[in-house]
C-alpha positions as CSV (number, residue, x, y, z in Angstrom):
1,K,102.0,124.7,73.8
2,V,105.5,124.6,75.2
3,Y,106.5,126.2,78.5
4,V,110.2,127.2,79.0
5,I,111.0,127.5,82.7
6,H,114.1,128.6,84.6
7,W,114.5,128.4,88.3
8,V,116.4,131.1,90.1
9,S,118.5,130.6,93.2
10,V,117.8,133.7,95.2
11,D,120.6,133.2,97.7
12,R,123.2,133.5,95.0
13,H,122.3,137.2,94.3
14,A,122.7,140.3,96.3
15,S,119.0,141.1,96.1
16,T,115.7,139.7,94.8
17,E,115.6,142.3,92.0
18,E,119.1,141.2,90.8
19,A,118.0,137.5,90.9
20,Y,114.9,138.4,88.9
21,K,116.9,140.3,86.2
22,D,119.4,137.4,85.9
23,G,116.6,134.9,85.7
24,R,114.9,136.9,82.9
25,S,118.2,137.2,81.0
26,R,118.8,133.4,81.2
27,L,115.3,132.7,80.2
28,K,115.6,134.8,77.1
29,R,118.7,132.8,76.1
30,L,116.8,129.6,76.6
31,L,113.9,130.9,74.5
32,S,116.4,131.9,71.8
33,K,117.7,128.3,71.7
34,V,114.2,126.9,71.4
35,Y,113.2,129.3,68.6
36,N,116.4,128.9,66.6
37,A,116.8,125.1,67.0
38,N,117.1,123.3,63.7
39,V,115.9,119.9,64.8
40,P,115.6,117.3,62.1
41,K,112.1,115.9,61.8
42,L,111.5,112.3,62.8
43,S,109.3,110.0,60.8
44,P,106.0,109.3,62.6
45,G,106.1,105.9,64.4
46,F,109.8,105.3,63.7
47,V,112.7,106.7,65.6
48,K,116.3,105.8,64.7
49,L,118.6,106.5,67.6
50,H,122.4,106.1,67.5
51,T,122.6,103.9,70.5
52,R,124.6,100.9,71.6
53,Q,123.4,98.7,74.4
54,F,125.9,97.1,76.7
55,G,126.3,95.5,80.1
56,T,124.4,92.6,81.6
57,P,121.7,92.4,82.4
58,L,120.2,95.0,80.1
59,N,117.2,95.6,82.4
60,K,118.0,95.8,86.2
61,S,115.2,96.1,88.7
62,T,115.4,97.5,92.2
63,M,113.5,94.5,93.5
64,T,113.7,90.7,92.9
65,S,110.6,88.8,92.1
66,D,110.5,87.4,95.7
67,E,110.9,90.8,97.2
68,Y,108.1,92.2,95.1
69,K,105.8,89.3,96.1
70,S,106.7,89.9,99.8
71,A,105.8,93.6,99.4
72,V,102.4,92.6,97.9
73,M,101.7,90.4,101.0
74,Q,102.7,93.2,103.3
75,A,100.4,95.6,101.5
76,K,97.5,93.2,101.8
77,E,98.1,92.9,105.5
78,H,98.0,96.7,105.9
79,I,94.7,96.8,104.0
80,L,93.2,94.1,106.2
81,A,94.4,96.0,109.3
82,G,92.7,99.1,108.1
83,N,95.9,101.2,107.7
84,I,95.4,102.0,104.0
85,F,92.6,101.9,101.4
86,Q,94.9,100.8,98.6
87,I,98.5,100.9,97.6
88,V,100.3,101.2,94.3
89,L,103.5,99.1,94.4
90,S,106.3,100.1,92.0
91,Q,109.8,99.2,91.1
92,R,112.5,101.0,89.2
93,F,114.1,99.5,86.1
94,E,117.5,100.7,84.9
95,R,119.0,100.3,81.4
96,R,122.4,101.6,80.2
97,T,122.5,103.3,76.8
98,Y,124.5,105.8,74.8
99,A,121.4,107.7,73.8
100,T,121.3,111.2,75.0
101,P,118.4,112.1,77.4
102,F,116.9,114.4,74.8
103,E,116.9,111.6,72.2
104,V,114.9,109.5,74.7
105,Y,112.5,112.4,75.2
106,R,112.0,112.8,71.4
107,A,111.5,109.1,71.0
108,L,108.9,109.0,73.8
109,R,107.2,112.1,72.3
110,I,106.6,110.2,69.1
111,V,106.0,106.7,70.3
112,N,103.8,107.7,73.3
113,P,102.5,111.3,72.8
114,S,100.8,112.5,75.9
115,P,99.1,115.7,77.0
116,Y,101.7,116.4,79.7
117,M,105.3,115.9,78.7
118,A,108.4,117.4,80.3
119,Y,112.2,117.6,79.8
120,V,113.8,118.9,83.0
121,Q,117.5,119.4,83.3
122,A,118.8,119.9,86.9
123,R,122.1,119.3,88.7
124,G,123.1,115.7,88.4
125,C,119.7,114.6,87.0
126,I,117.7,114.9,83.8
127,L,114.0,114.0,84.1
128,V,112.0,112.9,81.1
129,A,108.3,112.7,81.8
130,S,105.2,111.7,79.8
131,S,101.8,111.5,81.4
132,P,98.1,111.7,80.4
133,E,97.2,112.8,83.9
134,I,97.3,116.0,85.9
135,L,98.2,115.9,89.6
136,T,95.9,118.8,90.4
137,K,95.1,122.0,88.6
138,V,93.9,125.5,89.8
139,E,92.6,127.8,87.2
140,K,90.6,131.0,87.8
141,G,89.8,129.9,91.4
142,K,88.7,126.4,90.3
143,V,90.4,123.3,91.7
144,I,90.4,120.3,89.4
145,N,91.4,116.7,90.1
146,R,91.2,114.1,87.2
147,P,91.9,110.6,88.4
148,L,92.9,108.1,85.7
149,A,92.6,104.5,87.0
150,G,91.5,101.4,85.2
151,T,93.6,100.6,82.1
152,T,93.5,98.3,79.1
153,R,95.3,98.1,75.8
154,R,94.0,99.8,72.6
155,G,92.3,97.6,70.0
156,K,93.6,97.4,66.4
157,T,90.3,98.5,65.0
158,E,87.4,100.7,66.2
159,H,85.4,97.6,66.8
160,E,88.1,96.1,69.0
161,D,88.4,99.5,70.8
162,K,84.6,99.3,71.6
163,L,85.0,95.8,72.9
164,Q,87.9,96.7,75.1
165,E,86.0,99.7,76.5
166,E,83.0,97.5,77.4
167,Q,85.2,94.9,79.1
168,L,87.0,97.6,81.0
169,L,83.8,99.2,82.3
170,N,82.5,95.8,83.3
171,D,85.6,94.9,85.2
172,Q,84.6,95.0,88.9
173,K,88.2,95.3,90.2
174,Q,89.1,98.2,87.9
175,C,85.8,100.0,88.5
176,A,86.1,99.6,92.3
177,E,89.6,101.0,92.2
178,H,88.5,103.9,90.2
179,I,85.5,104.8,92.4
180,M,87.8,104.6,95.4
181,L,90.2,107.2,93.8
182,V,87.2,109.4,92.8
183,D,86.2,109.4,96.5
184,L,89.8,110.2,97.4
185,G,89.8,113.1,94.9
186,R,86.6,114.5,96.4
187,N,88.2,114.5,99.8
188,D,91.4,116.1,98.5
189,V,89.5,118.8,96.6
190,G,87.1,119.3,99.6
191,R,90.0,120.1,101.9
192,V,90.8,123.4,100.0
193,S,87.4,124.2,98.5
194,K,84.4,126.3,99.6
195,S,81.7,124.4,101.4
196,G,79.2,122.8,99.1
197,S,81.2,123.5,95.9
198,V,82.8,120.1,95.3
199,K,81.2,118.1,92.5
200,V,81.9,115.2,90.2
201,E,81.7,116.8,86.7
202,K,82.4,113.6,84.8
203,L,82.3,110.0,86.1
204,M,83.9,107.0,84.5
205,N,84.5,108.2,80.9
206,I,86.9,106.4,78.6
207,E,89.9,108.3,77.3
208,R,92.0,106.8,74.5
209,Y,95.7,107.3,74.0
210,S,98.3,105.9,71.6
211,H,98.7,102.4,73.3
212,V,96.1,102.2,76.1
213,M,92.8,103.5,77.3
214,H,91.9,104.7,80.8
215,I,88.8,105.2,82.9
216,S,88.7,108.9,83.7
217,S,86.6,111.1,86.0
218,T,86.7,114.8,86.8
219,V,86.3,116.3,90.3
220,S,86.2,120.1,90.9
221,G,85.6,122.7,93.5
222,E,85.9,126.4,94.2
223,L,89.2,127.3,95.9
224,D,88.7,128.8,99.3
225,D,89.3,132.5,99.3
226,H,92.2,132.4,101.8
227,L,94.0,129.6,100.0
228,E,96.2,129.4,96.9
229,S,97.5,126.9,94.3
230,W,100.2,125.6,96.7
231,D,97.6,124.6,99.2
232,A,95.7,122.7,96.5
233,L,98.9,120.9,95.6
234,R,99.7,120.0,99.2
235,A,96.1,118.6,99.7
236,A,96.6,116.4,96.6
237,L,99.7,114.6,98.1
238,P,100.3,111.7,98.2
239,V,98.8,111.1,94.8
240,G,96.3,108.2,95.0
241,T,96.8,107.0,91.4
242,V,100.6,106.9,91.9
243,S,101.1,105.9,95.5
244,G,97.8,104.6,96.8
245,A,95.4,105.9,99.5
246,P,96.8,105.8,103.1
247,K,94.4,106.6,105.9
248,V,95.1,109.7,107.9
249,N,95.8,109.0,111.6
């Protein structure tokens, strides 16, 4: 299923009704482009892009190795001091290329197909996203949080996959991290749910994807009557599996 979305800037129109009509008109044009697009099919598992790499170095990180190690030590100090439960350290890599952003999206869609993919074009920025994980979801009054934490590579055969699953579920560090994020998910869902409705529907299942497998759990609750989806989203931030779990002062 593909969702085509157009954001409308209300302050650019004389009235909300005019903004709505203009948004619908632009959305229809976008839909027409999607329906009438004659995109050549790409062979499964192989993507040929007309790109030329240039510049040195090809991959540029926002942090040096020493800076990253220093950040790890600082994170450990914060954990020992009781400021945070855990933290996910990240760094950004840059690579110059002549490939168009949509070519990158198409390549990613074939090489690493995921349940949640997006191509977002905004002013001065184009975002290509591919993720197996939802942040939070509200459907028919039900709040859902699905932490994915604990990862290992896929095996080349079904037998290797089974061995990898067994090793992953017996890895104390991976399992401890996952349980911590399940607890965090219960707290996040509990902040916007009716009393006594929060439950763990699934605990530590294995989900397989094209290159890796994850430990997955599902936490749910009934959204409080006076709250809406935006409240559930606010309660889920910051995202534990992406940023870690700071303690609330």
